[in-house]
Residue, then its C-alpha position, 0 to 999 in steps of 0.5 A: m888790544s882791540q876788542s872783538p865785536n860782542p857775541k850776537a846772542a847768549l843762552v843760559v842753561e840753569d834750572e834754578p829760576h832766580t839764578r837763571a834770571w841773575l845770569a841773564d842779567v850778568l850777560r846783559q851787563a857784560f855785552g849790552r843789549i844782545p838777545v838772551a834766552a834762558v832755559g832750565n834743562v838739557a832738552a830745552a837747550r837742545a831744542w833751542l840750539q836746534a832752532a837757532g842753528q837754522g838762523p844766523a845766531v850761531a854763525s860767525d865770520d870774524g873768529s869771535p864767539a857768535l853765541v855765549v852759552l852759560v851752562d850749569l853742570g847739575l840739571p834735572d834731566g842730565s848733565g850740563l856736559e851734554v850741552i857742552g858736547l852738543l855745542a862742540r860738535d854742532h855749533p863750533t862758533a859758540l862758547p860754552v862757559v860753565t857757571t857752577i858752585y863746584d870748585d874741585d879738579a874733577h868737575l873743572l877737568d871734566a868740563m874742559a875735556a868736554g869742550a868748555g871754554g870757561y869756568l866761573l863760580k857762581d859765588s862772585d857778584a854780578t859785576t865781577m862775573a860780567t868782567y870775567l865774561r868781557r874778557i872773551l872780547d879780548g880772546e881770553p878765557p873767562l875763568s874764576p881765579p881759583m879755577a885758573r890756579r887749579i888748571l896751572t897746578h894740574f898741568r905743573k905736576a905729574s898726574p898721580a896714578p888714579t885711585p878707585a873711588p870709595v864705595p859708600e857704606p849702606n845707609a851712609t848717605a850723609a857722607i855724600l854731602t861736602p862740608r859746605e852742603r852740611e852747613v847749608l842743610g843744618l841751617l835749613g834744619r834750623g828753619l832759616r830761609t835761603a836769604e838768611v843762610a846766605q847772610v850767615l855764610g857770607l854767600s849770595e842767595h843764588t849760590v845758596a840756592s844752588y847748594i840747596k838744589t844739589i842737597y835735594g838731589k843728593l838726598s832725593i828730597s823736594s821740600r824744606a820739611e824733608a830737609a829739616l828731617e834730614a838735618h835732625s837725623r844727621g845731628l846737624v841741628 
């Protein structure tokens, strides 16, 4: 199968600096020396797209995506779904690809409904991520295998009747953490740094950094000292 030309440009929308730089490198590994911009929130993404819309960066005449946008879902000033919706509405030749730690049906299906053209989990290494992205050149959606299986499973089975989300009990904030997030918080409470947590759990540093960001947001904390106190108060250390 003949491949389409490389995208003309790429954009990373990710608030964690280490992960943002890593994803920019992944894009260069996938597509070579294309221009790669990187921003940290919804407002900056909107401003960049508005400026890019005045030029050729998001124009395409051969059916290939002129712009590839890697979008994290949890951003400090909103949701990555806002960026995906903006692309679908105003930049139809762009291809938004979610890059996230969330591997559940709800996040996946919300992203697909918003207009995402791919969904990649950030627990893969750079070479694997680049391989997934290069599938774009063959007209294939970039999907991590677990997410591709989830999509197939979802559409093969009858949709169950929706059930209301459980209302958390007052002062039961520990219940909002997933088992993996509790593991990470417990290790932070023991004084481990990001690289050490990654080594213990067999994850990459950028994946752990994403978990830490999510934990901080859920618990409304902003430092490792607060994380340690939370871990102790929840009996995780």
